[in-house]
KELO-329786 format. One record per residue (C-alpha): residue number from 0; residue in one letter; x, y, z. Coordinates in steps of 0.001 Angstrom, whole numbers, plus 524288, in hexadecimal, padded with zeros to 5 digits. Layout:
<atoms>
ATOM num residuo    c1    c2    c3
ATOM NUM       a     X     Y     Z
...
</atoms>
This chain:
<atoms>
ATOM num residuo    c1    c2    c3
ATOM   0       m 8CD6B C8E0C 2B0B2
ATOM   1       r 8CB05 C9CC4 2B1A0
ATOM   2       r 8D98B C9F4E 2B354
ATOM   3       e 8DC87 C9846 2A6A1
ATOM   4       a 8D228 C9FDF 29F4D
ATOM   5       q 8D7CB CACA3 2A439
ATOM   6       r 8E4FF CA937 29E71
ATOM   7       e 8DF99 CA88E 290A4
ATOM   8       l 8DE2B CB74E 28EFA
ATOM   9       i 8E568 CBEC8 284C6
ATOM  10       i 8E780 CCCB7 28967
ATOM  11       a 8EB76 CD729 27F75
ATOM  12       i 8F0E4 CE452 2839B
ATOM  13       d 8F29B CEEAC 27923
ATOM  14       g 8F58F CFD45 2794B
ATOM  15       p 8FFB5 D079C 275DC
ATOM  16       s 90D9E D0809 27ABC
ATOM  17       g 90EE2 D0BDF 28928
ATOM  18       a 90108 D082E 28D2E
ATOM  19       g 9062C CFDB6 29679
ATOM  20       k 90388 CF199 28E15
ATOM  21       s 91041 CEA61 29107
ATOM  22       t 90FFB CECAE 29F9D
ATOM  23       l 901B2 CE8BB 2A0DA
ATOM  24       s 902D0 CDCE3 29830
ATOM  25       k 90DB6 CD7B3 2A0F7
ATOM  26       l 905FB CDA7A 2AD57
ATOM  27       l 8F992 CD452 2A802
ATOM  28       a 900A0 CC825 2A36D
ATOM  29       a 90737 CC6D0 2B0C9
ATOM  30       r 8FA3B CC892 2B814
ATOM  31       l 8F2DF CBF29 2AF5B
ATOM  32       g 8FD9E CB4FA 2AD93
ATOM  33       y 8FD38 CB75F 29F15
ATOM  34       v 9086E CB859 2952A
ATOM  35       n 90BEE CC62F 29162
ATOM  36       i 90EDE CC6F2 282E6
ATOM  37       d 916C4 CD361 280A5
ATOM  38       t 91462 CD5DA 27215
ATOM  39       g 91E08 CE158 271F1
ATOM  40       a 928BE CD820 276FD
ATOM  41       m 925C3 CCF2D 26BA4
ATOM  42       y 92885 CD9DE 2618E
ATOM  43       r 934B0 CDDC0 26969
ATOM  44       s 9390F CCF93 26898
ATOM  45       v 937A0 CCF85 259B4
ATOM  46       a 93F49 CDC60 25931
ATOM  47       l 94A3C CD69E 2619C
ATOM  48       a 94B11 CCA9B 2592E
ATOM  49       a 94B49 CD2C6 24CC5
ATOM  50       h 9562B CDB07 25266
ATOM  51       c 95E49 CCF68 25681
ATOM  52       r 95CCD CC926 248F2
ATOM  53       g 95F3E CD5BD 2417C
ATOM  54       i 951CE CD611 23B1F
ATOM  55       d 94D44 CE2D1 23528
ATOM  56       p 9400C CE6A1 23BA7
ATOM  57       a 93B61 CEA4A 22E15
ATOM  58       d 93DC9 CDCAA 228AF
ATOM  59       n 9306A CD645 22A07
ATOM  60       e 93493 CC94C 2244F
ATOM  61       a 93FD2 CC7E5 22DC2
ATOM  62       l 936E4 CCBC6 238F3
ATOM  63       t 92CDA CC1AD 234E9
ATOM  64       r 93730 CB723 23512
ATOM  65       l 93C4D CBC26 24216
ATOM  66       c 92ED6 CBB9C 2487F
ATOM  67       a 92C7B CADE1 243C6
ATOM  68       d 9387B CA949 24B15
ATOM  69       l 936F4 CB0AC 257B9
ATOM  70       r 93205 CAAD2 26485
ATOM  71       i 92CCF CB50D 26E1E
ATOM  72       e 92862 CB116 27BD7
ATOM  73       f 923E8 CB79B 28864
ATOM  74       i 926C5 CB190 2959D
ATOM  75       r 92507 CB588 2A39F
ATOM  76       n 93183 CB425 2ABB1
ATOM  77       n 93322 CB777 2BA0F
ATOM  78       g 9272D CC04F 2B987
ATOM  79       g 92BF4 CC751 2AD57
ATOM  80       e 9292E CC5BA 29ED7
ATOM  81       r 933BB CC1F0 29546
ATOM  82       v 9341A CC219 2867F
ATOM  83       l 93ACB CB6E7 27F8F
ATOM  84       l 93F65 CB7C0 2716C
ATOM  85       d 94326 CAA52 26C24
ATOM  86       g 94515 CA5EF 27A28
ATOM  87       e 94DA6 CB195 27E0C
ATOM  88       d 94971 CBB7B 2883C
ATOM  89       v 9491D CC879 280E1
ATOM  90       s 940DE CD006 28AC8
ATOM  91       a 94B92 CDA6E 28C51
ATOM  92       a 95144 CD9F2 27ECA
ATOM  93       i 94434 CDDC1 2783E
ATOM  94       r 94319 CEA3C 28083
ATOM  95       t 94F5F CF0F7 27BAC
ATOM  96       p 94DE6 CFE34 274A0
ATOM  97       e 95376 CF812 26827
ATOM  98       v 94946 CED5D 267DF
ATOM  99       s 93E83 CF706 26B1D
ATOM 100       l 941D4 CFF31 25F16
ATOM 101       l 9421E CF343 2565F
ATOM 102       t 93561 CEDC5 25BA9
ATOM 103       s 92CD8 CF868 255C3
ATOM 104       k 932CD CF574 24863
ATOM 105       v 9314D CE6DE 249A3
ATOM 106       a 9236C CE7DA 24EDD
ATOM 107       a 91F9F CEF96 242BE
ATOM 108       s 921BF CE39E 23A71
ATOM 109       p 9151D CDCC3 23691
ATOM 110       a 91C65 CCFE6 23690
ATOM 111       v 920C2 CD1AF 244B0
ATOM 112       r 91367 CD610 2493F
ATOM 113       e 90CDD CCA56 2427F
ATOM 114       a 91682 CC103 248E8
ATOM 115       m 91514 CC6F3 2566A
ATOM 116       v 9061F CC76E 255DD
ATOM 117       r 90629 CB8FF 25217
ATOM 118       l 90F3F CB5E5 25D7B
ATOM 119       q 90739 CBDE0 26719
ATOM 120       r 8FB23 CB680 26304
ATOM 121       e 901D3 CA979 2653B
ATOM 122       m 906B9 CADB4 27283
ATOM 123       g 8F993 CB233 2771C
ATOM 124       a 8F093 CA83B 27098
ATOM 125       r 8EE26 CA07C 27CDA
ATOM 126       g 8EB07 CAC6B 2855C
ATOM 127       g 8F0BA CAFF3 29282
ATOM 128       v 8F86A CBB3C 28C66
ATOM 129       v 8F9A7 CCA04 28CE5
ATOM 130       l 8FE4D CD0B5 2809C
ATOM 131       e 900FB CDF25 27F05
ATOM 132       g 903A0 CE728 272F1
ATOM 133       r 8FCBD CF032 26964
ATOM 134       d 8F455 CE6C1 2619F
ATOM 135       i 8F259 CDAE8 26A80
ATOM 136       g 8E3AF CDC59 26C53
ATOM 137       s 8E139 CE10D 25E62
ATOM 138       v 8EA3F CD852 2564D
ATOM 139       v 8F16A CCD98 25E05
ATOM 140       f 8E640 CC8EE 266CD
ATOM 141       p 8D99D CCF5A 2625A
ATOM 142       l 8D213 CC4E5 26A27
ATOM 143       a 8D987 CC6F4 276D1
ATOM 144       e 8D07C CC5B7 28289
ATOM 145       v 8D56B CD23A 288E4
ATOM 146       k 8DAA5 CDE17 281B2
ATOM 147       f 8DFD3 CEA7B 287BC
ATOM 148       f 8E3FB CF6EE 28136
ATOM 149       l 8EC7E CFF24 289EA
ATOM 150       v 8EDCF D0D7F 28778
ATOM 151       a 8F356 D19C3 28DF0
ATOM 152       t 8F5D7 D2741 288E2
ATOM 153       a 9020A D295E 280CE
ATOM 154       r 90729 D32B2 28B03
ATOM 155       e 905A9 D28D1 29608
ATOM 156       r 90BC7 D1E07 28DE5
ATOM 157       g 916E0 D270B 28A36
ATOM 158       r 918CE D2A92 29878
ATOM 159       r 9197E D1C15 29C50
ATOM 160       r 92382 D19BE 291AE
ATOM 161       y 92B2E D25BD 295EC
ATOM 162       e 92B7C D20E2 2A407
ATOM 163       e 92F84 D133B 29F6B
ATOM 164       l 93AEB D1889 297BF
ATOM 165       r 93EFF D21AD 2A292
ATOM 166       a 93F1F D1658 2AC09
ATOM 167       k 948D3 D0FB5 2A316
ATOM 168       g 951CF D1B6D 2A43A
ATOM 169       l 94EC9 D20D3 296BA
ATOM 170       e 94DD9 D2F84 2941D
ATOM 171       v 94122 D31CF 28D19
ATOM 172       d 937CE D3D15 28A7D
ATOM 173       l 929BC D3BA6 28ED8
ATOM 174       e 9235C D42EC 283B5
ATOM 175       q 92BB0 D3BEC 27990
ATOM 176       t 92809 D2EAD 27FA0
ATOM 177       i 91992 D325F 27EF9
ATOM 178       a 91B4E D366B 270AB
ATOM 179       e 921C3 D2944 26DD1
ATOM 180       v 9160A D2228 273AD
ATOM 181       e 90CC0 D2A05 26B2E
ATOM 182       t 914B5 D2710 25F35
ATOM 183       r 9149F D18A7 26215
ATOM 184       d 905FA D18DE 2645C
ATOM 185       a 903F1 D1E9B 25705
ATOM 186       a 90CDB D14A6 250A3
ATOM 187       d 906AB D0916 257B7
ATOM 188       s 8F8FE D0D59 253E8
ATOM 189       a 8FC30 D1064 2459F
ATOM 190       r 904F1 D04CB 2420F
ATOM 191       e 8FFE4 CFB94 2377A
ATOM 192       h 902B7 CEEE0 23E5D
ATOM 193       a 8FC35 CEC3C 24B8C
ATOM 194       p 8F94F CFA6C 24FAE
ATOM 195       l 8F5CD CFDBF 25D9B
ATOM 196       l 8E767 CFB2E 25E46
ATOM 197       q 8DD4C CF92E 26928
ATOM 198       a 8D512 CED20 2670F
ATOM 199       p 8C658 CF00A 26773
ATOM 200       d 8C499 CE711 27334
ATOM 201       a 8D0D2 CEB5F 27A90
ATOM 202       i 8CEE6 CF1B7 287F2
ATOM 203       p 8D59A CFEE9 28866
ATOM 204       i 8DCC1 D02D6 294EF
ATOM 205       d 8E27C D1099 29616
ATOM 206       s 8EE34 D0F99 29F2F
ATOM 207       t 8F185 D1E33 29EBA
ATOM 208       a 8ED8F D2087 2ACC2
ATOM 209       m 8EE8C D1288 2B1A0
ATOM 210       s 8F997 D0B46 2B85D
ATOM 211       i 8FE34 CFE08 2B37C
ATOM 212       d 8F799 CF790 2BF26
ATOM 213       e 8EADA CFE4C 2BC1E
ATOM 214       v 8EB04 CFA28 2AE0D
ATOM 215       l 8EE9E CEC16 2B1B5
ATOM 216       a 8E34C CEB87 2BB4A
ATOM 217       e 8D9E1 CF02D 2B0EE
ATOM 218       m 8DEE7 CE621 2A71D
ATOM 219       l 8DDE5 CDB03 2B0BC
ATOM 220       r 8D002 CDF22 2B42D
ATOM 221       i 8CC39 CDEE2 2A5CE
ATOM 222       i 8D2DE CD1AC 2A38B
ATOM 223       e 8CBAF CCBB5 2AF0E
ATOM 224       e 8BED0 CD0AF 2A967
ATOM 225       r 8C225 CCA62 29C54
ATOM 226       r 8C4C2 CBD68 2A2E4
</atoms>
């Protein structure tokens, strides 16, 4: 009976870009046997669908109709996570530079955000889920049993992004990458719809000087306490 009770938790992970949210949400979900709901992938999926159908990201009415027809799912396959859009695996397609650029425009639409928040709530209503984003604990699931707010200095997050891009063979400048992180922080915190915000009851974890394994261990310890 205890095992079933444990699977009812809703775990929210918020924080700025580069704090480790995506990596840790996947690791947590795998360790706990939960479903990892990648909210960023959901907005990317909308952007991909809009691109394929020739929809202007500024056309809120068209985006509203689009979101009403889309079916987004997350599945675990051979130890990995896949994103399905209307039954098609779009895990790679939503990560292209073109879709990345379009996603920020699509995500700024109130109609898209409303539709995605509604879908996220439906996906996580029965618990046993890990969700990461920028407003999960404050807007999407304010009653989540466990809320984390991951942070790290802008310089450290910029360095991580720099190393990630370099590993992909891209020529980038460290200081410019750090500046871009700072610019995104300011935009995320100041935007009108769903700004980056730490929920009052979220547990902050500063990962600046911590490894992924160390942060994961701390999160698992806190989750066990909450159980």
